[in-house]
N, C-alpha and C positions, 0 to 999 in steps of 0.2 A: 421482437425488439421492445415491445411494450413491457413484457415480463422482465427483460434485462434492465430497463429504466426503472422499474419498480423496486429493484434490489437496493438502489441507493437509499431509499427511505428505510428499508429493513436493516441495512448495514450501518445506518447512521450511528447507533449507539456503540457497536464494536469499534468503529473508526474513531469515535471520540475517546474511547478507552485507550486505544493504542496511541492516539495523539498525546494524551496526558502521560502515558507511560514513556513515550519518546522524549517528552520534555523532562521528565524526572531522570531518565537515563542520561540525557545530554547534560543536564545540570550537574548530576553526580560525576559524570566523566570529566566535565569541564573543571570542576573543583580539584579533581585528582590528576588533571593533566599537568605534567611537569612544567610545561611552558606557562600555564596559568599560575602555578606556584611560584615560578621565577618572577612573574610580573607583580603579583599581589601578596605573596607569602602564604603560609599555611599554619593551621593550628590542629592539634590532635583531635579535639572535639569535632571540629568542622570536617576533618578528613573522615572520621568515623561515621558521622551523619551522612556524608556523601557516599560512602561505601554501602551503608544500609539502603539509602535511596536507590543506588544503582542496582543492588541485588533485587529489591522489590520490583523495580521497573523491568529488569531482565526476566524475572519470573512471569510477569504479566505478558511480556512479548512472547515468551515461550508458550504460554497457554492461550495465546490469541486465537489459534485455530479452533480451540474448544469454545471460547467465548463467542466467536463468530458463529459456530455451529448452533449453540444453544439459543442464540437470538434469531437466527434465520429459519430454523427448522419449524418453528411455530409461527410462521409469517401470516397465516390466514385463519387458523381455527381457534386460537385462544384456548387451547387445551394444555394445561400444565403437564399432563402425563406424557405428551410427545417429547417435551423437553427432557423429562426424566429418562425416557427410552433412549433418546439421543445420547445422553451422558453415559448410560450403561453400555450402549453399543460402541461408543468411542473407546471406552476402556477395554471392551471385549476385543475389538479389532487389534489394538496394540498388544494386548496380552497374548493373543494367538501368535503374533509374530515373534514373541519371546521364545516360543518352543520350536519354531521352524527356521530360526536364523541360520544362515550359512556363513562360514568364514571366508567364502569366496568374494564377498563384497567388502568394500572399504569400510573401516570402522567408524568413519566420520558420519555415517548415516544413522548410527545408533544414538538415541538420546531419549530421556524420559519425556513423554508427552505432557506430563503434569508438572513441568518446571523443576523445582528443587526436589520433588518427591520421586524417588527412584523405584519404579515398579519391579526392578530385579530383586528387591528385598522380599518379594512374595515367594521366592524359591525356597525349597526345603533342603534338608541335608543330603537327600538322595538325588535331587534334580538341580543341576546348575543352570541358572537362567541368566541371560544377559539383558541389557536394556532393549526395549522394543525398537523397531524401525520407526524413526521419526518421519512421519509422512507430510507434515505441514498442512497446507490447505488442500492437498490432494486427498488425504485421509478424511478431511472435513467434508469434501464433496461426496466421497463414497458413502459415508454415514448419513449425510443429508438425504441422498436419494433412496438408500435402503430403508431408513426410518420413515420417510414419507410414504414409501411403498407399503411398508408394514402397517402404517396408520390407515392407508387407503383400503387395504383388504380386510382390516378388522373394524373399520368404522361402521359398516352395515351389518355387523355380526348379530345374529338373533340370539336371544336368551333361551330359546327353545331348541337349540341345536343339540347334537349328540353329546357334546362336551359342555353342557349348560352349567356345570359347576365352575367353569373357568370364565370369569367375566371378561368384558371387552378390554379393560385396561390391562389385566394380566395377560390376555392374549397378545396385546400390543407389545408388551415386554418380551414375551417368549419369541414372537416372530422377529422382533428387532435383534435379539441375541443371535437367532439362527442366521439371519442375513449378515450380521456383523462377523460371525465366525467364517462364513463363506467369503466375505470381503477380506478378512484377515488372511485366509488361505491364498486368495488371489494376490494380495499384496506380497506375502512372503515368497511366493514362487515366481512372481513377475518382476519384483523390485530389483533382483540382481541384474536382469537384462537392461532395465532402465539405467542402473548405475554404470553398467559396462558401456552403454551408449554415451552417457555423459562423460565418463572417464576417457573414452576415445577422443571426444572433442577437447577435453582438458589437456590430454597429452599432445594433441595437435597444436593447441595454443602454446603450451609450455615449450614445444620444440624450438620456437623462435619468438621469444617475448619482445624482441626489438622490432619485429615486423608490425607496421601499423595495422595491417589487416587482421592479424592475430589479436592485437590489442582491442580492435573494434569488436570482434566476436566475443572476446572476454567481457568487455563492458556491457554488451547486451545480455549475455548470460548472467552476469553479476546482478543486474537489476531484475531479471526474471526470477532467479532463484531466491532473491531477497523478498520479492513480492509473494512468492509461494511459501515463504517461511522456511526455506532450505538454504539460507545464507551460510550456514556453518560449513557446507560443502566447499564453497569457494574460499572462505576465510581460512579454514584449516589447511587446505591444500596449497593455496597460492600465497596467502599472507604469511603463514608460518610453516609451510611445508616445502618439500623439494621442488614442487612444480613452479614455485615462485623464484627459484634460484638459490644460490648459496654463496657465502662469502666468509673468508677466514681472516680474523684480525691479527694484529702483531703478536698476540699471545697464543695463537693457534686455536682459538675458539671459533667454531663454526656457527654462523648465523644463517638460519634457514628462512626462506620466504621473503617476499618483497618488504613487508613491514619489519620482519626480524632483521633483515640486512640494514634497512634505514635506521632502525633503533641503534644497532651496533655501530654504524658509521657515524651517526651524530655524536655518540659518546666518544668516538675517536677523532672527532672534528674533521671528518672526511666527507666531501661532497662530490656530486657529479660522477659517481661510480656506477650509475645505472639503476639504483634502487629508488623506490617512490613512484614508479610509473603507474602502478595500479591504484594509487590514491589520488593523484593530481586532479582528475576530473571531479572528484567530490567537492573540491573548493568551488568550482564553477556552479555545480548543481545546487549546493547549499546556500552559497552567499549571493548568487546572481539569478539563477534560473527559477528556483522555487518561489522567491519573493515576487518575481515578475509575473509568474502565473497567478499567484494570489491576488495581485493587483488587477489582473484581467477579470477575476471573479467579482471583485469589488465593483467594477464598472457595470456589471449586469444589474445591480440594484438601482432602481429609479426612485423609490419612495424615500423621502428625506429621513423619516424616522427609522426606517429599516437600515439605511446607510449608516446612521449613527450607531445603531446596534452592532452591525457587522464590522464597523471600523475598528473597534477594540480588539475583536478576534483577529482581524487581518494584521493589526500591529503586533499582537503577541505571536502569531504564527510566523510572520516575517522575521521578527527578532529572534525567535527560537531557531529558525532555520539558519540564520546568519551566525548565531553564537555557537550552536552545537549540532545543527542538522536535524531536520524532521522529514527526511525524504520519503521514508516508508509509508507513513499514513497518507501523505499527499499522493503517492503513487497508487495506493489502494483506492483512494478517492477518484483518481483519474480512471482507473480500470473500470469501476462500476458506473461512473457518471458520464465519462467521455472516452470510450475505448479508442477512438481515432486519435485523440490527443495522447493517450498512453502509448500508442504505436509510434507516434512522432517523438515522444520522449525517449523511448528505447533507441530509435534510430539516431537521435541527436547525441545521446550518450555514447553510442558507438563512434560517432564522428569525433567527439571530444577525445576519446581514447586514441583514435588514429592520429588526430592532429597533434596532440602533445607527444605521442610516440615519434612522429616524423620530425617535430621540432626539438626533440631531446630535452623537453621541459619536464622536470621530475621533482616534485615536492611531496614527501611522505608526511607522516604524522607521528606524534609522540604516543607510543603504545602505553596504555594505562593498566595492563594486567588482566583484561577481560576480553575474550574473543566475542562473546555474545553482546557484551556491553560496549563494544567498540563504536566510536562515533567520530570517524575521520572527517576532515574538512572544516575544522574549527577555525574561526577567525583569530583565535589566540595563537595558533601555530603560525599563521602568517605574520602576526605582529612581532613574534619573537624572532622570526627569520628575517625580518626587515633589517636587523642589525648585522646580518651576515653578508659581507660583500660578495661571496661566491654564489649567492642565490639571487642577487639583484636582478639579473636579466630574466631569470625564470619568473620572479614575482611580477615584473613588468609585463611579461607576456600573459600571465594569468589575469592581471588586471584588464588588459586590453581585450582578451578573449572573453572575459567575464562580462564586460560592459556590452560588447556586441551580442553575446548570448542572451543577456537580460532583455535587450531591445528586441531580439528575434523571438524569444519566448513570448514577450508581451504582444508582439504583432501577430504571431501565429495563433495564440490562444484567443486574443480579441477577435480576430477574423473568424475563428471557429464559432464563437458564441454569437457572432453577428451575421454570419453567412452560411456556415457549413453544417451546423448542428441539427438542422431539420432533416435533410436527406441529401447527401452530396451526389447521389445518383439520379434521383427523380427530381427535377428542378421544379415541377408544378406542384409538388407536395405541399409546400408552404401555402400557396394560394387556396388549395382545397381545404386545408386545416383552418385558415382564417375565415373563409366563407362559411364553413360549418359552425364555427364558434359564434360568429356574428349572428347567424340564423337562430341559434338556440338562445342567444341573449336578447333577441328582439331587434336586431339591427344596430347600425352605428348610432342612430338617433337616441337609442335607449341607454347608451353608455354615459355614465356620469364621471367615472374615473377609472383608470387602468394603470397598474404598475407591474413591474417585473422584478424577479430575483433570479438567482442562478438556476432554480428549478420550477418556480411557480409564477403564475399570473394572478394578480389580485384585482378583482373587478367589482365595481359598484355600478348599479343601474338605477335609473329613475323609477321604473315600474317593474316590480318583481313578478307581477302576475303573468307577464308575457314570457317569462323565462322558462324554457323547457329543455333540460339537459338530455332528455331521451333522444333528441335529434343528433347527438354526437355519436357517430358510429366508427370513427377512425380509431386506430390502434395505438395512438401516441399518449393520450391522457391516461393517467393511472389513478387519480383521486380527485374528488370534488368535495370541498368542505364549505358549508354555508354558515355564516356568522353575521353578527350585527354590522361588522365592518365590510361585509360584502362576500364575494365568492373567491375562494382560493382554489385555483385550478393547477394541478401538478402536471406539467407537460415535460418536465425534465430539462435537459440542456438547451432545448430549442425555445424555451420560454421567452428569452430576450429577443429572439428573431421575430416571434409572433407579435411581441409588443411594438417593435419598430415598424412592422407592417401596418398594424392597426393605428399607430400614431400618425403614420403617413396618410392613411385614409381619413382620419379625423381632420387633419390639416386641409386636405382637399375638400372635404365636406364643408368646413368652416369658410374656406375661400369661396366656394360656390354659393353658400348662403349669403355671404357678405356682398357678393357681386349681384 
C-alpha cells in the first residue's frame, strides 16, 4: 500500500500535463461547439486557432501513456538511460504488433501510439503494415515492468565479464528491446481474446440499451476504458457505430450510434426519440460531481497560506469541469491517490446511467467532428437546450439529480478524507500511526505547529534535537523533507485524519494544563 501511495508523487507531472491538455481540448471543443457558436458567434481566425488547440491537446492525450511511462520508470534511480530504454521499448512493443496483427479483431483497437505520427509508414513496398495495437496504459505497465527488470539485471553488471566490450548502458538497451519484443508477441497473440471478451460484453449491452442494468454496465465500462486510455473502443462502437443504435431521417440517411442519432435528430428538430442516453450522465459528472469532489480536497488544507495557493487551482479546475469537462485527469488522480473513492465513482456513474435510463431522461451533445477530442457534458449545451420546450422536463430532472449528486459526492469524499483514508479495515491503525509519529517528534509538548494538506503533514517543533524519524517503522509514510519551515511528512490521503487526531490530543493537553 505504501508503494501505491508513493505513485501519486511520481505521477504528479503526467497528471498536470493531461490536465492542461484536457483544458486545451475542452476550450477548443467549446469554441467549435455549434451551441457555443449560436450563443456568441464565430470568426474564422478564432475557429482555426481552436482547431489547432484541439489537435495539439488530442495528440498529448494520445501520447499520455508514453509520457506517463517516461516519468514513472525512473522513479528511484535518477538514471536518464532507463528513460531512453523505456522509450525504445515502448516503440518496439508496438512495432512488433504491426507485423502480427490479425483481421479477426475489431479495427477500432488499431491506432498510432505516437499521436499524429503513423508508425505504419515504416512499411516497405514488399511488406504491408497496419497501425499497431493501441494498448493505452496496459502497454505502459508492460514496458514499465520489463524495463525495470532489464535495469535490475544489468545494474550490477561487471566490466570484466565475457562481453566486456558491451557497457552497462548498452546492455540495458539490448535487454529492454528483447523483453519488449517478447511483450509485443504476448500482446499480439493475447489481445484478440481480450477484445473478444470486451466485445461480448458490448454486444450484451447493445442487445437492450433501454435496460437500466445494461446502461449501468455501459457507464462503468466507459469510465474504465477511458481511464486506461482505450476510450476509442467505446466511442466508435457506441457513439458512432451500430452498437449504439441507428435511425433514418426523412431523406433516408442513416445515422449510426447514440451521438450520431442525436446529432441527426437535433438537425431535424426531433426530440425524445431515444438518443442521448449514453451522454446524459456526463452533465452530472462534469457540472456537479467533479467540482464537489474538488471542494472536498480544498477542505483538507488547514494552513491559511496553502489554502490561498490552492484556492486558485480549485477555482480553475471547477470552472474547467463545468464549462467543458475535465473528468479524465481527476479520475486518474482518484485512481492513484484514493482507489476506494475511484471505486465509488465508478459505482455512482453506473447508478446515474441506470437512473436516467429508467426515467427516460436523455440529453445528448453537439458533435464537433472529433472522436478523440469529444468533450460531452458542456454547460453550453444545456444553456441552448433551455429554449427547447420539449426538453424542459429532462433539464429539470438533470438539475435536481445534479444538486443531490453534488451534495452526495461532497459528503462521501469529505467522510473519506476525515474517517476512512487511513484503513477502513483495521480501526486501530490510526492510533498506532499517531503514537509512532508523536514519539519520533518528541511528544505532544514538543509540537509547535501542525497543518495538513491532501497528502502531507507539515510539522514545526520547539526542539529539533529530540526528533528521531528512525522510530517510524509503519508502511504509510513515503517521504520526509526537512526545511526551515519544518518537516513535510507525506502520508498520502490519510494526512488530514492524522491532523484531526493530533489536534484533538493538543486540545485535551491544553485543557489538562489549564485545569
